[in-house]
C-alpha positions in Angstrom: 31.1 18.9 -33.3 29.4 20.5 -30.3 26.0 20.6 -32.1 26.4 17.1 -33.4 27.2 15.8 -29.9 24.3 17.8 -28.4 21.9 16.3 -31.1 23.1 12.7 -30.5 22.8 13.1 -26.7 19.4 14.6 -26.9 18.2 11.9 -29.3 19.5 9.2 -27.1 17.9 10.8 -24.1 14.5 11.1 -25.9 14.5 7.6 -27.1 15.7 6.2 -23.8 13.0 8.1 -21.9 10.4 6.7 -24.4 11.7 3.2 -23.7 11.5 3.7 -19.9 7.9 4.8 -20.2 7.0 1.8 -22.3 8.8 -0.4 -19.8 6.9 1.0 -16.9 3.6 0.7 -18.8 4.3 -2.9 -19.7 5.2 -3.7 -16.1 2.0 -2.2 -14.8 -0.1 -4.1 -17.4 1.7 -7.4 -16.5 0.7 -6.8 -12.8 -2.8 -6.1 -13.8 -3.0 -9.2 -15.9 -2.2 -11.3 -12.9 -5.4 -10.3 -11.2 -7.8 -9.9 -14.2 -8.4 -11.7 -17.5 -9.2 -8.4 -19.3 -6.6 -5.8 -18.2 -7.0 -2.2 -19.7 -5.1 -1.3 -22.8 -1.4 -0.5 -22.6 -1.9 3.2 -23.3 -3.7 3.7 -20.0 -0.7 2.2 -18.1 1.7 4.3 -20.2 -0.3 7.4 -19.2 -0.2 6.4 -15.6 3.6 5.8 -15.8 4.1 9.2 -17.3 2.2 10.8 -14.5 4.3 9.0 -11.9 7.5 10.0 -13.7 6.3 13.6 -13.6 5.4 13.5 -10.0 8.8 12.0 -9.1 10.7 14.5 -11.1 8.8 17.4 -9.4 9.6 16.2 -5.9 13.1 15.0 -6.6 14.4 17.7 -9.0 18.2 17.4 -8.7 21.1 14.9 -8.6 21.7 16.1 -5.0 18.1 15.1 -4.0 18.7 11.7 -5.6 21.1 10.7 -2.9 18.3 9.4 -0.7 17.1 7.2 -3.5 20.4 5.4 -4.4 20.0 2.7 -1.7 16.4 2.2 -2.8 17.5 1.9 -6.4 20.2 -0.6 -5.5 17.7 -2.7 -3.4 15.2 -2.7 -6.3 17.9 -3.8 -8.8 19.1 -6.7 -6.6 15.6 -7.8 -5.9 14.7 -7.8 -9.6 17.9 -9.6 -10.6 17.7 -12.3 -8.0 13.9 -13.0 -8.4 14.1 -13.1 -12.2 17.2 -15.2 -12.3 15.7 -17.7 -9.9 12.5 -18.1 -12.0 14.5 -18.3 -15.2 16.7 -21.1 -13.8 13.5 -22.9 -12.6 11.9 -22.5 -16.1 15.1 -23.6 -17.9 15.3 -26.8 -15.9 11.6 -27.7 -16.2 11.2 -26.9 -19.9 11.9 -29.6 -22.5 15.4 -28.9 -23.7 15.2 -31.2 -26.7 12.5 -28.9 -28.2 14.3 -25.7 -27.5 15.3 -23.8 -30.6 18.4 -21.6 -30.4 18.6 -20.7 -34.1 18.2 -17.2 -35.4 15.0 -16.8 -37.5 13.9 -14.2 -40.0 14.9 -12.7 -43.3 18.2 -11.0 -43.9 16.6 -7.6 -43.4 14.9 -8.7 -40.2 18.2 -10.0 -38.8 19.9 -6.8 -39.8 17.3 -4.6 -38.0 17.3 -6.9 -35.0 21.1 -6.5 -34.8 20.9 -2.8 -35.0 18.2 -2.8 -32.3 20.5 -5.0 -30.1 23.4 -2.6 -30.6 21.3 0.4 -29.6 20.0 -1.4 -26.5 23.6 -2.3 -25.5 24.7 1.3 -25.9 21.9 2.6 -23.8 22.3 0.0 -21.1 26.1 0.7 -20.9 25.5 4.4 -20.2 24.3 3.3 -16.8 27.8 3.9 -15.6 27.2 7.6 -15.8 25.9 8.1 -12.3 28.7 6.3 -10.4 31.2 8.2 -12.6 29.6 11.6 -11.6 29.4 10.6 -8.0 33.1 9.7 -8.0 34.2 13.2 -9.0 33.2 14.5 -5.5 36.4 13.1 -4.0 40.0 13.4 -5.1 41.6 12.0 -7.1 38.6 12.5 -9.4 40.1 10.7 -12.5 41.2 7.6 -10.5 37.8 7.4 -8.7 36.0 7.7 -12.0 38.0 4.8 -13.5 37.4 2.6 -10.5 33.7 3.3 -10.6 33.4 2.6 -14.3 35.5 -0.6 -13.9 33.1 -1.8 -11.2 30.1 -0.9 -13.3 31.3 -2.7 -16.4 32.3 -5.8 -14.5 29.9 -6.5 -11.7 27.1 -4.3 -13.1 27.3 -5.6 -16.6 27.4 -9.2 -15.3 23.9 -8.6 -13.8 22.0 -7.7 -16.9 24.1 -9.7 -19.4 23.7 -12.7 -17.1 19.9 -12.4 -17.1 19.9 -12.0 -20.9 22.0 -15.2 -21.3 19.8 -17.1 -18.7 16.6 -16.0 -20.6 18.0 -17.2 -23.9 19.0 -20.5 -22.3 15.6 -21.0 -20.7 13.4 -20.1 -23.7 15.7 -20.2 -26.7 14.8 -18.1 -29.8 11.3 -17.7 -28.4 12.6 -15.5 -25.5 10.6 -12.3 -25.3 12.2 -8.9 -25.3 10.5 -8.4 -21.9 11.3 -11.7 -20.0 8.8 -11.3 -17.2 6.0 -11.9 -19.8 7.2 -15.5 -20.2 7.7 -16.5 -16.6 5.8 -19.6 -15.4 6.5 -19.0 -11.7 4.0 -18.2 -8.9 1.9 -15.1 -9.1 3.7 -13.4 -6.2 7.1 -13.7 -8.1 5.6 -12.2 -11.3 4.1 -9.3 -9.3 7.3 -8.7 -7.4 9.5 -8.8 -10.6 7.2 -6.4 -12.5 6.7 -4.1 -9.5 10.5 -3.7 -9.0 10.9 -3.2 -12.8 8.3 -0.4 -12.6 9.8 1.3 -9.6 13.3 1.0 -10.8 12.3 2.5 -14.2 11.2 5.6 -12.4 14.6 6.2 -10.8 16.5 5.2 -14.0 14.5 7.5 -16.2 15.0 10.3 -13.8 18.7 9.9 -13.8 18.8 10.3 -17.5 16.7 13.5 -17.7 18.0 15.2 -14.6 20.5 18.0 -15.0 24.0 16.6 -14.8 25.8 20.0 -14.8 27.3 20.4 -11.3 27.0 24.2 -11.5 23.3 24.1 -12.3 22.7 21.5 -9.7 24.6 23.5 -7.1 22.8 26.7 -8.0 19.4 25.0 -7.6 20.4 23.5 -4.3 21.5 26.9 -3.0 18.4 28.6 -4.3 15.8 26.1 -3.2 17.6 24.5 -0.2 17.2 21.0 -1.5 
C-alpha cells in the first residue's frame, strides 16, 4: 500500500505540475496576443514559464520560506476571481441567450473521456486544501484546527472556483473554453490583468505542490540554511 500510495501521489504531482506549466504558458501567450497579431508559439512561453518556476523554487525552497508569499497568493486569487467573474457576468448579459447552447455534444466515447478529465480536474483542484491543513497543525489542537481549515477551504474556497465555472457555462454555454480568459470580450486591461494574475498564481500554486511537505525535512533545511 505504501508503494501504491507513493506512485499515485507522484503521478498526481507530475501531471499537476505539467498542467501548471501549460497554464502559465497559455496565460503568457494570451497576454502577448493582446499586443501583437502574431504571438510566438506556445512552446516558447512554456519554456519561459518553466524558467520562472525554477527561479522561484531556487529562491523560495521551503514551506517556511513560503510564509511571505501567502498574502500575495491570496491577493492574486481574489483579483483573478473578481475580475474574471465581472467580465463573465458582463458577457453573459450581453450575449444572445436564445442562441446559447447548453447541451452536451460528442460521441459516447468523447463524453466518457471528458467526464474522466473533469473528475481528474476536480480531484486536483480539491487538493488545494493541503496548505491550510498543514499550516493548521502548528497550533493545538491540531486535529480541530485541521478540520476547521478544511471546512473553510471546501466551502468558501470551493465556492470561488466552482462559481466561476458555473458563471462561464452560463455565459458561453457548451462553447465555453477550458481556459475561460480566452473567450472574454472585455477590455484589454481586464484580459491582461486576468492572465497576469493567473500566471503569477500558477507559480505559487505549482511550488506548493512540489515543495517538501515533511516538517522534519523542512525544519532541518531551515536550521541548516537559516531560511
